[in-house]
C-alpha positions as CSV (number, residue, x, y, z in Angstrom):
1,M,-2.6,-13.9,-12.2
2,P,1.1,-13.6,-13.2
3,T,2.1,-15.5,-16.2
4,R,5.4,-16.1,-18.0
5,R,4.3,-13.4,-20.5
6,T,3.6,-10.8,-17.8
7,V,6.9,-11.6,-16.1
8,M,8.7,-11.1,-19.4
9,K,6.8,-7.8,-19.9
10,A,7.9,-6.6,-16.5
11,G,11.5,-7.0,-17.5
12,G,11.6,-4.9,-20.6
13,A,9.7,-3.4,-23.5
14,V,7.4,-5.5,-25.7
15,L,8.7,-5.3,-29.3
16,L,6.2,-5.1,-32.1
17,P,6.9,-6.6,-35.5
18,A,8.1,-3.9,-38.0
19,A,5.0,-4.2,-40.2
20,A,2.7,-3.9,-37.2
21,Y,4.6,-0.9,-36.0
22,A,4.5,0.8,-39.4
23,T,0.7,0.1,-39.7
24,S,0.0,1.6,-36.3
25,A,2.2,4.6,-37.0
26,L,0.5,5.2,-40.3
27,A,-2.9,5.0,-38.7
28,A,-1.9,7.5,-36.1
29,A,-0.7,10.0,-38.8
30,L,-3.8,9.8,-40.9
31,P,-6.5,12.5,-40.4
32,N,-9.6,11.3,-38.6
33,E,-12.2,11.1,-41.4
34,R,-15.0,10.5,-38.9
35,G,-14.7,13.9,-37.3
36,P,-12.8,15.3,-34.4
37,K,-11.3,13.0,-31.7
38,P,-13.3,12.9,-28.5
39,V,-12.1,15.1,-25.6
40,R,-9.5,13.2,-23.6
41,A,-10.6,12.7,-20.0
42,E,-8.2,14.1,-17.5
43,A,-7.9,14.5,-13.7
44,P,-9.1,17.9,-12.5
45,E,-6.5,20.4,-11.2
46,P,-5.3,19.4,-7.7
47,F,-7.5,20.6,-4.8
48,T,-10.3,22.0,-7.0
49,V,-12.9,19.3,-6.1
50,R,-14.3,19.0,-2.6
51,M,-13.9,15.5,-1.0
52,P,-17.4,14.0,-0.7
53,I,-18.4,12.0,2.4
54,P,-20.2,8.8,1.6
55,P,-23.9,9.3,2.8
56,T,-25.1,7.3,5.7
57,L,-27.8,4.8,4.6
58,K,-31.1,5.0,6.5
59,P,-32.9,1.8,7.5
60,V,-36.1,1.0,5.7
61,A,-37.6,-0.4,8.9
62,R,-36.6,-0.8,12.6
63,T,-37.7,-3.0,15.5
64,S,-36.6,-3.1,19.1
65,T,-33.7,-5.4,18.1
66,T,-33.0,-4.9,14.4
67,D,-32.3,-2.4,11.7
68,Y,-33.4,-3.4,8.2
69,Y,-31.7,-2.1,5.0
70,T,-32.0,-2.6,1.3
71,M,-29.0,-2.3,-1.1
72,T,-28.5,-2.9,-4.8
73,A,-25.3,-3.6,-6.7
74,R,-25.6,-2.0,-10.1
75,R,-23.8,-0.1,-12.8
76,A,-23.7,3.7,-12.4
77,S,-21.9,6.8,-13.7
78,A,-19.4,8.7,-11.5
79,Q,-17.8,12.1,-12.3
80,I,-14.2,11.4,-11.4
81,L,-12.3,13.0,-14.3
82,H,-12.9,16.0,-16.5
83,G,-14.2,15.3,-20.0
84,A,-16.1,12.1,-19.4
85,A,-18.2,10.2,-16.9
86,T,-16.8,6.9,-15.7
87,E,-18.9,3.7,-15.4
88,V,-18.5,2.1,-12.0
89,Y,-20.1,-0.7,-10.1
90,G,-21.7,0.8,-7.0
91,Y,-23.9,-0.3,-4.1
92,N,-27.0,1.8,-4.6
93,G,-25.1,3.2,-7.6
94,Q,-22.8,5.1,-5.3
95,F,-18.9,5.3,-5.5
96,P,-17.9,4.4,-2.8
97,G,-21.0,2.8,-1.5
98,P,-23.2,4.2,1.3
99,T,-22.0,4.0,4.9
100,I,-23.9,1.9,7.5
101,R,-23.6,3.0,11.1
102,A,-24.6,0.1,13.3
103,T,-24.8,-0.2,17.1
104,A,-23.0,-2.9,19.0
105,G,-25.5,-5.6,20.1
106,R,-28.1,-4.4,17.7
107,R,-28.7,-6.6,14.6
108,V,-28.5,-5.4,11.1
109,V,-30.3,-7.2,8.2
110,I,-29.5,-6.2,4.6
111,A,-31.4,-7.4,1.5
112,Q,-28.7,-7.3,-1.1
113,T,-30.0,-7.3,-4.7
114,N,-27.7,-7.9,-7.7
115,Q,-28.5,-5.9,-10.8
116,L,-25.2,-6.7,-12.5
117,D,-24.9,-9.3,-15.2
118,M,-22.4,-11.5,-13.1
119,D,-22.5,-13.1,-9.7
120,T,-21.7,-11.1,-6.6
121,A,-21.2,-11.8,-2.9
122,V,-20.9,-9.5,0.0
123,H,-18.3,-9.8,2.8
124,L,-18.3,-7.6,5.9
125,H,-14.6,-7.3,6.4
126,G,-13.7,-7.5,10.1
127,G,-17.3,-8.6,11.1
128,H,-18.0,-11.4,13.5
129,T,-20.5,-12.9,11.1
130,P,-22.4,-16.2,10.8
131,P,-21.1,-18.3,7.9
132,A,-24.3,-17.9,5.7
133,S,-23.7,-14.1,5.8
134,D,-20.0,-14.0,5.6
135,G,-19.7,-13.9,1.8
136,F,-18.0,-17.2,1.2
137,P,-16.8,-17.0,-2.4
138,L,-19.3,-19.6,-3.7
139,D,-22.3,-18.2,-1.7
140,V,-23.1,-15.8,-4.5
141,I,-26.0,-13.7,-5.5
142,A,-27.0,-14.5,-9.1
143,P,-27.9,-11.7,-11.5
144,G,-31.4,-10.4,-10.7
145,A,-31.5,-12.2,-7.3
146,T,-31.6,-11.0,-3.7
147,R,-29.8,-12.5,-0.7
148,I,-30.4,-11.6,2.9
149,Y,-27.3,-10.9,5.1
150,E,-27.6,-10.8,8.9
151,Y,-25.0,-9.1,11.1
152,P,-25.4,-9.6,14.9
153,N,-22.8,-6.9,15.6
154,R,-21.7,-8.6,18.8
155,Q,-18.4,-6.8,18.9
156,Q,-16.9,-3.6,20.2
157,A,-17.0,-0.3,18.3
158,T,-14.8,-0.4,15.2
159,T,-14.3,0.7,11.6
160,L,-15.3,-2.1,9.2
161,W,-16.0,-2.1,5.5
162,Y,-18.0,-4.3,3.1
163,H,-17.0,-5.4,-0.3
164,D,-17.6,-8.0,-3.0
165,H,-16.2,-11.5,-2.5
166,A,-17.5,-13.6,-5.5
167,H,-15.1,-16.4,-6.6
168,H,-12.5,-15.2,-9.1
169,M,-14.3,-11.9,-9.6
170,E,-13.7,-10.1,-6.3
171,S,-10.6,-8.2,-7.4
172,E,-12.3,-6.7,-10.5
173,H,-15.6,-6.0,-8.6
174,V,-13.9,-4.2,-5.8
175,Y,-11.7,-2.3,-8.2
176,R,-14.8,-1.1,-10.1
177,G,-16.4,0.1,-6.9
178,L,-18.2,-2.6,-4.9
179,H,-17.0,-1.3,-1.5
180,G,-18.3,0.9,1.4
181,F,-17.9,1.7,5.1
182,Y,-19.6,-0.2,7.9
183,L,-19.1,1.5,11.3
184,I,-20.0,-0.1,14.6
185,E,-20.6,2.3,17.5
186,D,-21.1,1.6,21.2
187,P,-21.8,3.5,24.4
188,A,-18.3,2.9,25.9
189,E,-16.6,4.5,23.0
190,A,-19.1,7.4,22.9
191,A,-18.4,8.1,26.6
192,L,-14.7,8.8,25.8
193,G,-15.6,12.1,24.2
194,L,-13.8,11.6,20.9
195,P,-14.7,13.8,18.0
196,A,-18.2,12.7,16.8
197,G,-21.0,13.6,14.5
198,E,-19.9,15.8,11.5
199,Y,-16.4,15.7,13.0
200,D,-16.1,11.9,12.5
201,V,-15.2,11.4,8.9
202,P,-14.6,8.1,6.9
203,I,-12.0,8.3,4.2
204,M,-11.3,5.6,1.7
205,L,-8.1,5.7,-0.2
206,R,-7.4,3.6,-3.3
207,D,-5.8,3.8,-6.8
208,A,-7.1,3.4,-10.3
209,R,-6.0,3.4,-14.0
210,F,-8.1,5.2,-16.6
211,D,-8.3,4.8,-20.3
212,E,-8.4,8.0,-22.4
213,D,-12.2,8.0,-22.6
214,G,-12.4,8.0,-18.8
215,S,-13.3,4.4,-18.3
216,L,-11.7,2.3,-15.5
217,H,-9.1,0.0,-16.9
218,F,-8.8,-3.3,-15.1
219,E,-5.9,-5.7,-15.6
220,A,-4.9,-8.1,-12.8
221,E,-1.5,-7.3,-11.2
222,D,-1.5,-3.9,-12.9
223,F,-0.2,-2.1,-9.8
224,Q,2.4,0.1,-11.5
225,K,-0.1,1.6,-14.0
226,R,-2.8,2.4,-11.4
227,T,-1.3,5.8,-10.8
228,T,-4.4,7.9,-10.0
229,I,-5.2,8.0,-6.3
230,L,-8.8,8.4,-5.3
231,T,-9.9,9.8,-2.0
232,N,-13.5,9.0,-1.4
233,G,-13.8,8.5,-5.1
234,R,-12.1,11.8,-6.2
235,T,-8.6,12.8,-7.3
236,Q,-6.7,15.1,-4.9
237,P,-9.7,16.7,-3.4
238,Y,-9.8,19.4,-0.7
239,F,-11.8,19.2,2.5
240,P,-12.8,22.2,4.6
241,V,-12.3,21.8,8.3
242,A,-12.9,24.1,11.3
243,A,-10.0,24.9,13.7
244,R,-10.8,22.0,16.1
245,R,-10.2,18.3,16.4
246,Y,-11.5,15.7,13.9
247,R,-11.6,12.0,13.8
248,F,-10.7,10.5,10.5
249,R,-11.3,6.8,9.8
250,L,-8.8,5.9,7.1
251,L,-9.3,2.8,5.0
252,N,-7.0,1.4,2.3
253,G,-9.5,0.1,-0.3
254,A,-6.9,-0.5,-3.0
255,N,-6.3,-3.9,-4.5
256,L,-2.6,-3.9,-4.3
257,R,-1.2,-0.5,-3.2
258,S,0.0,0.2,0.3
259,F,0.1,3.7,1.7
260,V,2.5,5.5,4.0
261,L,0.7,8.7,4.9
262,R,2.1,11.9,6.4
263,L,0.5,15.1,7.5
264,G,2.1,18.4,6.4
265,A,5.9,18.3,6.8
266,G,5.7,15.3,9.1
267,E,3.5,16.6,11.9
268,E,2.7,14.3,14.8
269,V,-0.9,12.9,14.8
270,A,-2.7,10.6,17.3
271,Q,-3.6,7.2,16.1
272,I,-6.4,5.9,18.2
273,G,-7.6,2.8,16.4
274,T,-6.9,0.1,14.0
275,D,-8.8,-2.8,12.2
276,G,-10.5,-4.1,15.4
277,G,-11.3,-0.7,17.0
278,L,-9.6,1.4,19.6
279,L,-6.0,0.8,20.7
280,G,-5.3,0.6,24.4
281,A,-3.9,4.2,24.3
282,P,-3.3,6.8,21.7
283,V,-0.1,6.3,19.7
284,P,1.7,9.5,18.6
285,T,3.0,9.0,15.1
286,R,4.4,10.8,12.1
287,E,3.4,8.2,9.6
288,I,0.3,6.0,9.1
289,K,1.0,2.7,7.3
290,L,-1.9,0.9,5.6
291,S,-1.7,-2.2,3.4
292,P,-4.8,-3.2,1.4
293,G,-7.8,-3.8,3.7
294,E,-6.3,-2.2,6.8
295,R,-7.9,0.7,8.7
296,A,-6.5,3.4,11.0
297,D,-8.5,5.8,13.1
298,V,-6.6,9.1,13.7
299,V,-7.4,12.4,15.5
300,L,-6.1,15.5,13.7
301,D,-6.1,18.7,15.7
302,F,-6.5,21.9,13.7
303,T,-7.0,24.0,16.8
304,G,-5.2,27.3,16.7
305,R,-4.4,27.3,13.0
306,P,-5.3,30.6,11.3
307,A,-8.1,30.6,8.9
308,G,-6.8,30.0,5.4
309,T,-4.2,27.5,6.5
310,Q,-3.8,24.6,4.1
311,V,-2.5,21.2,5.3
312,I,-1.6,18.4,2.9
313,L,-2.0,14.7,3.6
314,A,0.4,12.9,1.3
315,D,1.6,9.4,0.6
316,D,5.4,8.7,0.4
317,N,5.1,7.3,-3.1
318,A,2.0,8.8,-4.7
319,G,2.3,12.3,-3.3
320,P,-0.6,14.5,-2.1
321,V,-3.9,12.7,-1.7
322,L,-6.0,15.3,0.2
323,R,-5.7,18.9,1.3
324,F,-7.4,20.2,4.5
325,D,-8.5,23.9,4.2
326,V,-8.8,25.4,7.7
327,G,-11.6,27.9,8.4
328,G,-12.6,29.6,11.5
329,P,-12.7,28.1,15.0
330,A,-15.6,26.0,16.2
331,Y,-16.9,24.8,19.6
332,D,-15.0,21.7,20.6
333,A,-15.8,19.6,23.7
334,S,-14.0,16.6,22.3
335,R,-10.8,15.1,23.8
336,V,-8.4,12.2,23.4
337,P,-8.1,10.3,26.7
338,A,-4.8,8.8,27.7
339,V,-6.5,5.4,28.1
340,L,-8.9,4.3,25.3
341,R,-9.7,0.6,25.8
342,P,-8.2,-2.1,28.0
343,L,-6.4,-4.8,26.1
344,P,-6.7,-8.0,28.2
345,P,-3.7,-10.3,28.5
346,L,-3.6,-13.2,26.1
347,G,-4.0,-16.8,27.3
348,E,-2.1,-19.9,26.4
349,P,-2.9,-21.2,22.9
350,D,-4.5,-24.6,22.3
351,V,-2.9,-25.0,18.9
352,V,0.0,-23.5,17.0
353,R,0.0,-23.5,13.2
354,T,2.3,-22.3,10.4
355,F,1.4,-20.8,7.0
356,H,3.5,-19.8,4.0
357,L,2.3,-17.4,1.3
358,G,4.1,-17.5,-2.0
359,I,4.1,-17.8,-5.8
360,D,4.6,-21.2,-7.3
361,P,7.5,-20.8,-9.8
362,Q,6.2,-23.8,-11.8
363,D,2.8,-22.3,-12.8
364,F,3.0,-18.8,-11.4
365,T,-0.1,-19.2,-9.2
366,F,-0.4,-17.7,-5.7
367,K,-0.7,-20.3,-3.0
368,I,-0.9,-20.8,0.8
369,N,1.1,-23.7,2.1
370,G,1.7,-24.8,-1.5
371,K,-2.0,-25.1,-2.3
372,A,-4.2,-23.1,-4.6
373,F,-7.7,-22.3,-3.4
374,D,-10.2,-25.1,-3.8
375,P,-13.6,-24.1,-2.3
376,N,-14.5,-27.8,-2.0
377,R,-11.4,-28.5,0.3
378,V,-11.2,-27.7,4.0
379,D,-7.6,-26.7,4.7
380,T,-7.8,-26.0,8.4
381,T,-10.2,-27.5,11.0
382,I,-10.6,-25.5,14.2
383,R,-12.5,-26.4,17.3
384,R,-14.9,-23.7,18.3
385,G,-13.7,-21.8,21.3
386,D,-10.0,-22.7,20.8
387,T,-7.3,-20.1,21.0
388,E,-4.7,-20.5,18.3
389,V,-1.3,-19.0,17.4
390,W,-0.7,-18.7,13.6
391,E,2.8,-18.1,12.4
392,V,2.5,-16.6,8.9
393,T,5.5,-16.1,6.6
394,N,5.8,-14.4,3.2
395,A,7.9,-17.0,1.4
396,D,8.4,-14.7,-1.6
397,T,11.8,-13.4,-0.5
398,F,12.5,-11.2,-3.6
399,T,10.1,-8.4,-4.4
400,I,6.4,-9.5,-3.8
401,P,4.6,-8.2,-0.7
402,H,1.6,-10.0,0.7
403,N,-0.7,-9.5,3.6
404,F,-3.0,-11.8,5.6
405,H,-6.7,-11.4,6.4
406,L,-8.7,-13.8,8.7
407,H,-12.4,-13.9,8.4
408,L,-14.7,-14.3,11.5
409,V,-12.2,-13.1,14.2
410,Q,-9.9,-10.3,15.2
411,F,-6.4,-11.3,16.3
412,R,-3.5,-9.8,18.2
413,V,0.0,-9.5,16.7
414,L,2.4,-11.3,19.0
415,S,5.6,-10.5,17.1
416,R,7.0,-9.4,13.8
417,N,10.3,-11.1,12.8
418,G,10.7,-12.2,16.4
419,R,10.3,-8.6,17.8
420,P,7.3,-7.1,19.6
421,P,4.8,-5.4,17.3
422,A,4.9,-1.7,16.7
423,P,2.5,0.2,19.0
424,A,0.1,0.9,16.1
425,E,-0.4,-2.8,15.4
426,A,-0.6,-3.9,19.1
427,G,-4.4,-3.7,19.2
428,W,-7.0,-6.0,17.6
429,K,-6.4,-6.6,13.9
430,D,-7.9,-8.6,11.1
431,T,-5.4,-7.8,8.4
432,V,-1.6,-7.6,8.7
433,P,1.1,-6.8,6.1
434,L,4.0,-9.0,5.2
435,Q,7.0,-7.7,3.3
436,P,9.1,-10.3,1.4
437,G,10.6,-12.8,3.9
438,E,8.8,-11.4,6.9
439,T,7.1,-13.6,9.6
440,V,4.3,-12.5,12.0
441,R,2.8,-14.5,14.9
442,L,-0.9,-13.9,15.5
443,Q,-3.2,-15.1,18.2
444,A,-7.0,-15.4,17.9
445,T,-9.8,-17.1,19.7
446,F,-12.3,-18.8,17.4
447,A,-15.5,-18.3,19.4
448,G,-17.8,-17.5,16.6
449,P,-20.5,-19.7,14.9
450,A,-19.5,-23.0,13.4
451,G,-19.2,-23.3,9.7
452,R,-16.9,-22.5,6.7
453,Y,-14.9,-19.3,6.4
454,V,-11.8,-18.3,4.5
455,Y,-8.4,-16.7,5.1
456,H,-6.4,-15.1,2.4
457,C,-4.0,-12.5,1.1
458,H,-5.8,-9.2,0.9
459,L,-3.8,-7.9,-1.9
460,I,-7.0,-8.9,-3.5
461,D,-5.7,-9.6,-7.0
462,H,-3.7,-12.3,-5.3
463,S,-6.6,-13.9,-3.4
464,S,-8.7,-13.7,-6.6
465,H,-6.1,-15.9,-8.2
466,A,-5.9,-18.7,-5.6
467,M,-4.0,-17.2,-2.5
468,M,-6.9,-18.2,-0.3
469,A,-7.9,-21.2,1.9
470,T,-10.9,-22.5,3.8
471,M,-11.2,-23.0,7.5
472,E,-14.0,-24.8,9.2
473,I,-15.1,-24.1,12.7
474,V,-16.5,-27.3,14.3
475,D,-18.3,-27.9,17.7
C-alpha cells in the first residue's frame, strides 16, 4: 500500500548517507574473491521465442451433467529470460495456468489443492458462481489442503479467467502466476461460424519486474518498474499464423498496467466480445483498450497477406508485445456475422446506489465510500432478483486510475461521465476502468444465489490493500 515513504520516493531520488555510499561503492569496485559473477538473466532478443498457447486441461472424470478436474497450486520453474530459470507460482506448475473449456449449462467441479506454504483462494472472474465457490477472501485453502469448487456455468458463452483471491495476498499471488483462462462455450455461439479450434487463441498480457538473477521481484504499487511485458508468459514472442481469420481472446492479467493495443500501423480490427461475451454486433476499431481484468475478443484477418509478412501487435506505452508471422493460405469457412447476440433492453432499476473509490490522505489506504475492507462487515445488502443502478466515481482526481469489478453478475454500462458508452463497452461487462475524476453508471440484476460476495478495484494491488467491500444477496 502507498505510504508517506513511497510517496516521497516517487517525488525524487533517495539519498544515501555518505558513509553508506562510500561503502557500497568500495564493495562494487573490489574483485569478487568467490569466483566469477553469475550470468545476468536477460530477455531474449525480440521475436525469437514462439508464443505458447496454454494447454487445455482434460477432465479426470465425466458424467452426463458434470466435468471433474483436479488442479494444484505449487511452485514451479519457468524459462522466461535467458541465463536463469524463474520461480513462479503456477496452477499445475504452469505459467499461465491451464485453460478450462466449459460448456454452458454443464457443471464443472474442480478439486483445488494448495501445495504452497501460504493460504490461497480461487476466484472465477466473471463467473455466476455460488458463494462457497466464489473465492471470498477468507474462504481460503490452507497449505496442504484441498477445496472443492463448483461452477454451474449457467451463463452464455464468454471469456473468463480464474486467479487467486486470498485476503491480502491476492496481488502477489496473481503477480507470481496464479492465473489462467476459463472459456465457456455454447451452441448459439458455435452456430455463428466464428474462427474456432486451433484458430481460437487465448492471449494473456501482463507485466513483470525481474531481479538480475531472473527471479520475479514483487513490490506493491511498483508499476513503473514492471517494465517487461509478458505475452502468455514470454517476452515479445512471435506467433505463426496462416493467411486466414483468427479469433484472439485478449486478457489483461496485469496487476496495475492498462494496455492500448494497435495492430500494425493502426489497422482496423473487428472486436466481437468483451468481459461478458459477444457484443451485439462487431465493432470496427483501431485500438483495443484493456484495464486490469478486462477481456476483449477480436477477429484478425490475415487473408491475402503474402507468406513472410510480419505484423506487430503493440501497446501505446510498452511497444511491441507480439509479432504475427504469416505463412501460406489455409482453408477458412469462418465468418464474422453482422449480428452477434441480441442485447435486450434494460428495465427500470429497483435501487440506485453511489460509490466512491479513493485514497485516504490521512493514512494512505485505498477505500470505497471512505471505508477500508473489513471481511466481517457487510457494506451493501441486495435483495435477490433486484435490478440496481450503481454510480461509481474515481474520487482520486489527480493521477491515480482505478477500475471496478463486481463479483457474481455481469452489468451493462449506461453512461460514462454522462455520455453513452463507447461501442466496445456497450455489451455485458464485469470490470470497467475509471480514470481520475471519472464516473460510470452501471446496471445489473442480482439473480444469483444468496450469500456474500465482494466488489473491488481490480488494479489488484489496490484491492489487496483494502479497496474492496462486501455485498450480501438476501432472499
